[in-house]
Every structure is written in structure tokens, then in C-alpha cells.
C-alpha positions in Angstrom: 0.0 0.0 0.0 1.2 3.5 -0.8 1.7 5.5 2.5 1.7 9.2 3.3 1.9 11.2 6.6 0.2 14.5 7.0 1.6 16.9 9.6 -0.8 19.6 10.8 1.3 22.6 11.7 1.0 26.3 12.6 3.8 28.5 11.4 5.9 29.1 14.6 5.5 32.9 14.8 6.0 34.7 18.1 2.8 35.4 19.9 0.8 32.9 17.8 2.0 29.5 19.0 2.3 27.8 22.4 0.5 30.8 24.1 -0.5 28.7 27.1 3.1 28.3 28.0 3.3 32.0 28.7 4.2 33.8 30.9 6.7 31.0 31.7 8.1 31.4 28.3 8.3 34.6 26.3 6.5 34.8 22.9 9.9 34.4 21.2 10.9 31.4 23.3 7.5 29.8 22.7 8.0 30.2 18.9 11.5 28.8 19.1 10.2 25.8 21.0 7.4 25.3 18.5 9.9 25.4 15.7 11.9 22.7 17.3 8.7 20.6 17.9 8.0 21.0 14.2 11.5 20.0 13.0 11.6 16.9 15.3 8.1 15.9 14.2 9.1 16.1 10.5 12.3 14.1 11.1 10.4 11.4 13.1 7.8 11.1 10.3 10.5 10.8 7.7 12.1 7.9 9.5 8.9 6.0 8.8 7.7 7.4 5.4 9.3 9.7 2.9 5.9 11.0 1.6 5.3 13.9 4.0 2.5 16.4 3.5 2.8 19.6 5.6 -0.7 21.0 6.1 -0.1 24.5 7.4 -1.6 27.8 8.5 -1.7 30.7 8.0 -1.4 30.7 4.2 0.5 34.0 4.0 3.4 32.7 6.1 4.4 29.7 4.0 7.9 31.2 3.2 8.8 30.9 6.9 8.1 27.1 6.8 10.1 26.7 3.6 13.0 28.4 5.3 12.7 26.2 8.4 12.2 23.0 6.4 14.2 23.5 3.2 14.0 19.8 2.2 10.2 19.6 2.6 8.5 19.3 -0.9 4.8 19.1 -0.4 2.9 22.0 1.4 -0.8 22.3 1.4 -2.8 25.2 3.0 -5.2 24.2 5.8 -8.7 25.2 4.5 -12.1 25.0 6.2 -14.2 26.7 8.9 -12.9 24.7 11.8 -10.3 22.1 12.6 -12.5 19.2 11.6 -12.9 20.7 8.1 -9.2 21.3 7.9 -8.4 17.7 8.8 -10.9 16.3 6.4 -9.6 18.5 3.5 -6.0 17.5 4.2 -6.9 13.8 4.1 -8.9 14.4 0.9 -5.8 16.1 -0.6 -3.6 13.2 0.5 -5.8 10.5 -0.9 -6.0 12.5 -4.1 -2.3 11.8 -4.4 -3.1 8.1 -5.0 -2.2 7.0 -1.5 -3.8 4.0 0.2 -3.1 4.7 3.9 -2.6 8.1 5.5 -1.6 8.9 9.0 -2.1 12.4 10.4 -0.1 13.8 13.3 0.4 17.2 14.9 3.4 18.8 16.4 2.3 19.1 20.1 3.6 15.6 21.0 7.3 15.7 19.9 8.4 12.6 21.9 5.9 9.9 21.0 7.8 7.1 19.4 8.1 6.7 15.6 7.1 3.1 16.2 3.6 4.3 16.9 3.3 5.7 13.3 4.6 2.4 11.9 2.1 0.5 14.1 -0.7 2.7 12.8 0.2 1.9 9.2 0.3 -1.8 10.1 -3.2 -1.6 11.5 -4.5 0.2 8.4 -2.8 -2.3 6.1 -4.3 -5.4 7.9 -7.7 -5.1 9.4 -8.5 -1.6 10.6 -10.3 1.3 8.9 -9.2 4.0 11.3 -6.5 4.3 13.9 -6.5 6.8 16.8 -3.8 7.7 19.4 -5.4 9.3 22.4 -3.8 12.1 24.4 -4.1 12.2 28.2 -6.1 15.4 28.1 -8.9 13.9 26.0 -7.7 14.7 22.5 -5.7 12.7 20.1 -2.1 12.9 18.7 -2.6 10.7 15.7 -5.4 9.6 13.4 -5.0 7.3 10.5 -7.4 6.3 7.7 -7.6 3.9 4.8 -8.5 5.5 1.5 -12.0 4.0 1.5 -12.6 5.0 5.2 -12.6 8.8 4.8 -16.0 10.1 6.0 -16.9 13.7 6.6 -18.9 12.5 9.6 -15.8 11.5 11.4 -14.9 15.2 11.8 -18.3 16.7 12.4 -19.9 17.8 15.7 -16.6 17.5 17.6 -15.5 20.0 20.3 -12.0 20.4 19.2 -9.1 21.1 21.6 -11.3 19.9 24.5 -11.5 16.9 26.9 -14.4 15.6 24.7 -12.4 15.5 21.4 -11.3 11.9 21.5 -14.6 10.5 22.8 -16.7 12.4 20.2 -14.4 11.4 17.4 -14.4 7.8 18.4 -18.2 7.8 18.5 -18.4 9.3 15.0 -16.1 6.5 13.8 -18.1 3.8 15.4 -21.5 5.1 14.2 -20.0 5.3 10.7 -19.6 1.5 10.8 -15.8 1.7 10.7 -13.4 -0.6 12.5 -11.0 1.3 14.8 -7.7 0.4 16.4 -6.1 2.3 19.3 -2.5 3.2 20.0 -0.8 3.8 23.3 -1.9 7.0 25.1 0.6 9.9 25.0 0.7 13.5 26.1 0.6 16.9 24.4 2.8 19.8 25.5 0.3 22.6 26.0 0.7 23.7 29.7 3.6 24.5 32.0 3.3 21.1 33.8 3.6 19.4 30.4 6.8 21.4 29.7 8.3 20.1 33.0 7.3 16.6 32.1 8.9 17.0 28.6 12.1 18.3 30.2 12.3 15.3 32.5 11.7 12.9 29.6 14.3 14.4 27.4 16.9 14.3 30.2 16.4 10.6 30.2 16.7 10.2 26.4 17.5 13.4 24.4 17.6 11.4 21.1 13.8 11.1 20.9 13.5 14.8 20.1 17.0 16.2 19.9 16.2 19.6 18.5 13.6 20.1 21.2 16.1 19.0 23.8 18.7 21.5 22.5 16.2 24.4 22.5 14.7 23.6 25.9 18.2 23.2 27.4 19.1 26.8 26.3 16.0 28.3 27.9 15.3 26.1 30.9 17.5 28.0 33.3 14.9 30.8 33.1 12.0 28.4 33.8 12.6 26.7 37.2 13.8 27.6 40.6 16.1 25.4 42.7 13.1 23.3 43.8 12.1 22.6 40.2 9.1 25.0 40.4 8.1 27.2 37.6 9.0 30.9 37.7 7.0 33.4 35.7 9.0 35.2 33.1 10.6 38.4 34.4 10.3 37.1 38.0 13.3 38.0 40.2 
């Protein structure tokens, strides 16, 4: 089967990404960390599959992404009224490229193993119509589809970026009559506590997200006091 991976990404511009990590990070630091997340995610995806589709927003800042990812070939603008529309349209584009199995990931979980992507493809290429990887906050970090499994209904009436996202999407899949497989749960890095968890994970194994480790190492001295507690930016 012909494979492809879609990476859903925001252009890492200061003040527009990782805003919930502020005031513990400055807008510039948040953007730098988001850029490292993106680069590590692309490198991880390429270790599994060379066919990478970067679905990005906003449209007018594509040149920034081209500079960050000079070897990336396929860019497609995210289009639609909400995240569900954007995901559906990105899948539709990917299947229009004559692919048979497509896995979509974001950039908020830079340390989930590449093996999870390979496992998702194996599910799709054996007996599953859809694959989901749940995040601990109730969303999902991965969704994979076979070509004949793409349904608009999967992405409708979902409260995106909420604790209900995974449950509502799962219900849509089941009521569409599709067979679903699940991956191991993982975590997104959205909040300060997630950032501390990420730092601890990367201390144990920097190679799972080396660019994120490097970036976080350069800014971490500003983040924590001697007890490992977060300090707000500009705190004494």
C-alpha cells in the first residue's frame, strides 16, 4: 500500500503559538520551541515514510516554513471553517495523491515514538479502517485512515481542543460503521506542567527529540527555581 503522513502545523511565529506556556516562556521562546517541535516531528515522520505532506496555516506565512524545512517538498494550506474541516480537507488532498493509507499527526507531542506511526500503518494495512492515538487530556495525537474509510462524519460535531475530542471522534467513527484500532496513550505539551514533564523525559533520552532538547536546554535556566518549580517570566 502507498503510504503518506500529514503533519498539521501552525507557522511558529512569536505570539501565535504555544501561548498557554506564557508567561513562563516569552512569545519568542514559545515560537523557538514550537519550531523545534515541528522539526523533530518532521524528522520522526521521515524515519517511517518519505511521503510527508505539511498542512499549514496561516497561508501567507508559507515562506517561513520553507526556510525552516528546506527539504520539505509538499505543502498544502489548511482550509475550512474549523479544525474538523481542515483535517478532512487535508486527508482528501492526500488520498488525491493516490495514497492508500494516510496517518495524520500534529506537532504538540514531539516525543511519542516513531514506532507508533509504523504501528498505525500496520493496523491500516491489515484489518483496521481507522487508527487513533489518544492524548491524556482527552484529545488525540494521531489519526490514520484507509482510503475507503474517509468520511466527513468523522470530523463533524466535535468539540476540538477539549476533553471531549477523542470521545466524540471515536463515537463518530463507530457510528460510521468503521473498525477502529487504538495506539498507546501519550501527552501533548500545552501547559507548563507538560513542559516540565517534557524536560524530564528528554533528560532521560535526548535522542527522541534532539532539537527540542537542545532548544529547551538553552532556555530552561529561566523556567525553574532550585526546587524545580516554575518561575514566571521576568520574576526575580
